[in-house]
N, C-alpha and C positions, 0 to 999 in steps of 0.2 A: 922833353920831347915825347909827344904821345906814341907816336909809332916809329921805330929805327928798324930799318932794313940793312943786313950786313953781309956783303959778299955772298947774296944769295944765289944758289945754283940749283937747278933741276935737271936731272938727267932721266931719260926713258929708254927702256931696252925693247927694242921691236920684236914682235911674236915670233917672227920667222928670221932665223939667221942670226938673232942676238945682236943686231946692229944697234948700238947705243947713239941716242940723239940728245943733244944738249939744247933745252927749251930756254933756260936762262943761264947766264955766264956771268957770275959774279956782280949782281946787281947792288948797289948801295944807293939809299936815300932815306930821308927822314921826312915825318910830316908833323907839324906843330898843331896843339890843340886848337881848334876853331878853324884849320885851314879846309879848303876845297881844292882838292888835287885831281886833275884829270891825266890820263895815260893814254897816249894815242900811238899807233903804230901800224903797218900794213898787216894783213893775215899772216900768221907764222912767226911774227915778232916776238911772241910771248907774253903778250897782253893777258890772254884768258890764264894761262898758266901762273902768271903772278897773282892774278886776282884769287885764284883756286888756294894759293899759298897763304895770301892774306887772310882767306876766310877759314884757314886752317881744316880745309876739306882734303889735303895731301900734304905730306911731309917734305920739306927740301931735301936734296941731296946733300947739300953743303950749305954753310951760313945760317944766319939767324934772324928771326923775326922778334922784335920786343914789343909788346904793346903795354905802354905805361909801365915799362921797365920789366914786365914778365916774360919769359922766353916761351914762345908757342911750343917750340920742340920738346920742352921739358914737361908739358901737361901730358898726363896719362891718357891713353885711348878712352879709357872709361869716363873720363871728365870733360872729353871735347865738346860734347853735345851741350853740356850745360855751360860750359865756356863759351860756345858761339851764341847760345841763347840770351845769355846775360850780358855779353859786352860786344856783340857784333849786329848789325842789322843788314839786311840784304834787300837789294832791288834789282830783279833780273829782266831781261827782255821778254821773256814769256809769262811774267807775273807768278807763276807756280801756286795760283790759288787752287783750292780743292773745290771741283765743281758740286761735291755733295753737301757742303757746308755754305750758309748764306755769307754774304760780305761780313755782316758782324762777327760770325763765329771764326771765319778765317782771320781777321783781325785781331781778335783777342786771343786766337790760339796760342802763340807764345806765352802768353800770361797764364793761360790754363795749364801748360806743362810746367810752368814754374811754380804753380799752386798758390798764384794770388787770389785774393777774395773777388767776389763778384763786385764788392763795392768799388774796390780799386781799379776794377776792369772798366767800369762804367765811368769813373772819374778820370781814367785816361782816355777812354774811347772818344766821349763826345766833344771834348775841345779840339782833338786832332781831326776827327772826320769833319766838323763843322769847318775848320780851316781849310780842309780839302775839298768841301763842297759836296760830299757824299753821304752826309747824316740820313737824307731821305731815300738813299738807295741800299740802308743796311740790311733789310729783311730780304732782298733780292739775292738771287743766286748769280755766280759768275758769268754764266751764258746768257743771262737776262740784261746786261748791261754792256755797254761799248767798250771797246779796247782802252780809251783813254781813263774811262771810269774804273776798269779792272787795274789799270795801273796806279791809278791813286789809291786804291785799294790795298794793293801790294804796297805802296810806300807807307801807307798808314800802319800796315802790319810790321814793317821794317823799323818804324820810329816809335811804336807803342811801348817798347822795352826801355825806351831812353838810352839807346846803344852809345857805348864810348865811341865806335867806328861805325860809320855807315858805309857800306860798299855796294856800288852800283856798277852793273854790267850790261852795256848797252840799253840802259833804261828807256830811250826813246826810239830804239831801232824799229820796233813794230808799229808806232804811233803815227797818226797823220801830223801836219804842221801844227794845227791848232792845239792839239793834245799833248804834243810835245813840249810846245810853249808853255803850257800849264804845269806841266811837271816839271820843267826846268825852273819855272818861277818858284815853284814850292821848295825845290832844293836850294835855291838862292835863299828864299825866307829862313829855312832850317839852319842855314850855314850862317846867316846874319844874326841869328839867335844862339850861335855857339856850337852848332853840330859840326863834328869833324866828319869830312865825306871823301872817299876816293874812288873815282869814277872812270871806268875804260869804256871808251867810245872810238867810233870811226868818225862820228860827226865833228866837223869843226865849230858849227854853230852851238853844239853841246859843250865842247871844250872851251868856249870862248866864256862862258859863265864861270869857269873856274879861276882862282888865285894864281894856280901855277901848273903847267903842263909839262909832263914827261914825255920825251919821244923814245920809244924802243924799236931798236933795230937789230936783228939777228941775236936776240936774247941779251941784248946790253942797253943801258941807257945811252943813246947817241946824241941827245940835246934836251934843253929844256927851256923853256919860256916864263917868265914872271910878268903877270898882269900889272903889277904896281896899281897905280892911279889911273890907268887906262880904261876907258869905256870899253864894253864888249865889241862896239863897232870899230873902236880903235885896235882892239887886240886880235880881231878876227884875221885882218890881212897878215899878221906877223905871224899867227900861227900857219896860215896858207902857205907862206913863204918857207918857213922852216920844214913843214911837211914836205913841200916840193923839192926842197933842196936834198932831203934825206933819200927821196925816191929816186933822185937823179945820181946818187953815188955817196950819200951818207956824210956830206961836207956839213961840220957844225957851224952854225952862223954864230958871229959874235953878238 
């Protein structure tokens, strides 16, 4: 199993009054290599907290996250940046590109930090940007291209390190329908080539691309749906029905 989450709990203490808030309450799931898993739930359900913990940006209050058998909690703080850079890829809603760098420089930046040679950077860069259709834009700056083009550049930056696990946080949230479809198509292609991915999303359309969808409610996994051999068109109404059931009272569908 590539990713194993065991009894994951995250508790925050409010600034005033010291009240404790449980964002996650004993979450358990696993992800096989090559799976594409989506996580859905209403605001406050724990989706963002879960992704933050999977990204090793925060430590859990209790429980474990194992990536390829390695316990993230056992990684020293001084080694976390190198761990994230080497094994995790990130695609976020706001792209997080640096406006002072060209798209080329943004995309290869993780390889620069890892000390890779210029030859290796180019050998990884051009096939990836060619597939994403942004090679002609590499010398432009983020503010000179469209939102969809920026998001494709962000995806290229996430994938150029050949990560063990790709994490996506609402990757289509700021995109128009055409750009969103292009990005999701790219994620489909990457997954077909063996890339493991976990995506947090509010979008039923985006979630229908996944092979499995987990539904969070009040910090717990309340339901899950397997796509199996269904097409996206067939999977979509099943997801809509399960999400509606959870919103109306949390009943788990068979």
